[in-house]
C-alpha positions as CSV (number, residue, x, y, z in Angstrom):
1,X,114.6,93.0,107.3
2,X,114.9,94.5,103.9
3,X,111.9,96.8,103.2
4,X,110.5,99.0,100.4
5,X,109.3,102.2,102.3
6,X,105.8,103.5,102.6
7,X,106.6,105.8,99.7
8,X,107.5,102.9,97.3
9,X,104.4,100.9,98.3
10,X,101.9,103.6,98.1
11,X,103.3,105.0,94.9
12,X,102.9,101.6,93.3
13,X,99.4,101.3,94.7
14,X,98.5,104.6,93.4
15,X,100.0,103.9,90.0
16,X,98.1,100.6,89.7
17,X,94.9,102.4,90.7
18,X,95.6,105.1,88.1
19,X,96.2,102.6,85.4
20,X,93.0,100.6,86.3
21,X,90.9,103.8,85.9
22,X,92.7,105.3,83.0
23,X,90.1,104.4,80.4
24,X,87.7,106.9,82.0
25,X,90.1,109.9,81.4
26,X,92.1,111.8,83.9
27,X,91.7,110.5,87.4
28,X,91.5,112.8,90.4
29,X,94.1,112.3,93.1
30,X,91.2,112.4,95.7
31,X,89.5,109.5,94.0
32,X,92.9,107.5,94.2
33,X,93.4,108.6,97.8
34,X,89.9,107.4,98.7
35,X,90.2,104.1,97.0
36,X,93.7,103.3,98.4
37,X,93.2,104.8,101.8
38,X,96.1,107.2,101.3
39,X,95.7,111.0,102.0
40,X,95.2,113.1,99.0
41,X,98.2,115.4,100.0
42,X,100.5,112.3,100.1
43,X,99.3,111.1,96.7
44,X,100.0,114.7,95.3
45,X,103.5,114.4,96.9
46,X,104.1,111.0,95.3
47,X,102.7,112.2,92.0
48,X,105.2,115.0,92.0
49,X,108.1,112.6,92.0
50,X,106.4,110.3,89.4
51,X,105.8,113.3,87.1
52,X,109.5,114.3,87.4
53,X,110.4,110.7,86.4
54,X,108.1,111.0,83.3
55,X,105.6,108.4,84.5
56,X,102.4,110.5,85.0
57,X,101.0,113.7,83.5
58,X,98.8,116.2,85.2
59,X,95.9,117.5,83.3
60,X,94.8,120.9,84.5
61,X,91.3,122.5,84.5
62,X,87.8,121.1,84.3
63,X,87.9,117.4,83.8
64,X,91.5,117.3,85.0
65,X,93.4,115.0,87.0
66,X,96.4,112.6,86.3
67,X,97.0,110.1,83.6
68,X,99.9,107.8,82.9
69,X,102.6,109.2,80.6
70,X,103.2,106.0,78.9
71,X,101.0,102.7,78.4
72,X,100.8,100.6,81.6
73,X,102.7,97.8,79.7
74,X,105.7,100.3,79.3
75,X,106.0,101.2,83.0
76,X,107.5,98.7,85.4
77,X,107.3,98.4,89.2
78,X,111.0,99.3,89.2
79,X,110.4,102.5,87.4
80,X,107.8,103.5,90.1
81,X,110.0,102.2,93.0
82,X,113.1,104.1,91.6
83,X,111.1,107.3,91.0
84,X,110.1,107.7,94.6
85,X,112.9,105.8,96.5
86,X,115.9,106.2,94.4
87,X,118.2,103.3,93.3
88,X,117.2,99.8,94.2
89,X,120.1,98.9,96.6
90,X,120.0,96.8,99.8
91,X,122.8,98.7,101.2
92,X,124.1,102.3,100.9
93,X,127.5,101.5,99.5
94,X,126.1,99.8,96.3
95,X,123.9,102.7,95.5
96,X,126.7,105.2,95.4
97,X,129.9,105.4,93.4
98,X,132.7,103.0,94.3
99,X,135.1,105.7,95.1
100,X,132.9,107.0,97.9
101,X,133.4,104.0,100.0
102,X,136.9,103.6,101.3
103,X,136.4,99.7,101.9
104,X,135.1,99.0,98.4
105,X,138.2,97.4,96.9
106,X,138.7,95.2,100.0
107,X,135.1,94.5,101.0
108,X,134.4,90.7,100.9
109,X,130.5,91.3,101.1
110,X,130.1,94.3,98.5
111,X,129.8,91.9,95.6
112,X,127.0,89.9,97.4
113,X,125.1,93.3,98.0
114,X,125.6,94.4,94.4
115,X,124.3,91.0,93.1
116,X,121.3,91.0,95.4
117,X,120.4,94.6,94.4
118,X,120.8,93.7,90.8
119,X,118.5,90.8,91.2
120,X,116.0,92.8,93.1
121,X,116.0,95.6,90.3
122,X,115.7,92.9,87.6
123,X,112.7,91.5,89.3
124,X,111.0,94.8,89.8
125,X,111.7,95.6,86.2
126,X,110.1,92.2,85.0
127,X,106.6,93.3,86.2
128,X,104.7,96.1,84.5
129,X,101.7,98.1,85.6
130,X,99.7,96.1,83.1
131,X,100.7,92.8,85.0
132,X,99.7,94.4,88.2
133,X,96.3,95.6,86.9
134,X,95.7,92.2,85.5
135,X,96.4,90.7,88.9
136,X,94.1,93.3,90.5
137,X,91.3,92.4,88.1
138,X,91.8,88.8,88.7
139,X,91.5,89.2,92.4
140,X,88.4,91.5,92.4
141,X,85.2,90.0,93.6
142,X,83.1,88.7,90.8
143,X,79.5,90.2,90.4
144,X,78.3,86.7,89.7
145,X,80.1,84.7,92.6
146,X,80.2,87.5,95.1
147,X,83.2,88.1,97.4
148,X,86.5,86.7,96.3
149,X,88.3,84.3,98.8
150,X,91.6,86.0,97.6
151,X,92.6,89.5,98.9
152,X,92.9,92.1,96.2
153,X,96.0,94.2,96.0
154,X,96.4,95.9,99.4
155,X,92.9,94.8,100.7
156,X,91.6,91.7,102.2
157,X,88.2,90.1,101.8
158,X,85.4,92.6,102.4
159,X,87.8,95.6,101.9
160,X,89.7,95.1,105.2
161,X,93.5,95.8,104.7
162,X,95.2,92.4,104.4
163,X,97.9,93.5,106.8
164,X,95.4,94.1,109.5
165,X,93.7,90.8,109.2
166,X,94.8,88.3,111.9
167,X,96.9,85.5,110.2
168,X,94.6,82.6,111.1
169,X,91.4,84.5,109.8
170,X,93.1,85.4,106.6
171,X,94.3,81.9,106.0
172,X,90.8,80.6,106.6
173,X,89.6,83.3,104.1
174,X,92.1,82.2,101.5
175,X,91.2,78.4,101.9
176,X,87.4,79.1,102.2
177,X,87.4,77.4,105.6
178,X,85.0,78.8,108.2
179,X,86.5,80.8,111.1
180,X,85.7,79.9,114.7
181,X,84.7,83.4,115.3
182,X,81.0,84.5,115.6
183,X,79.7,86.6,112.7
184,X,78.0,90.1,113.4
């Protein structure tokens, strides 16, 4: 299974959170951590890498926190993932120079891995933080309608992490069908 690590997933969630709250001024890492269920120390570690990549700026002093270094429309998911994970590559040999792999010239699968890695990078670069913020807003519960039947980014209905919700229960929530489980 090809996976983005926890670093990449959490960094992207933290950046979407930062972008969603950017209109209120600098955002405290403790607030991001609380909303995203990530430790504040881990958010600080991620933001150091994101700062080095020129994606966030720290504001010191009273009223300080973090803010985006560029508009949300100018930061892509690919920018965030590369800042904390390194190059987008499905196998190691396509992430390094061709000269470092002795099989590069004769490897029948290397071109496949290069193309797949390029497609993944292209897709990640096609989605901006602004796109993800729009999606998060669309998925938020409506004050008029109550709870949304569609999980928000990283959360299931009622704030339960979607990855921890049993599949059949999540499917029922998504389709607005009642579950066979008793309510508390």
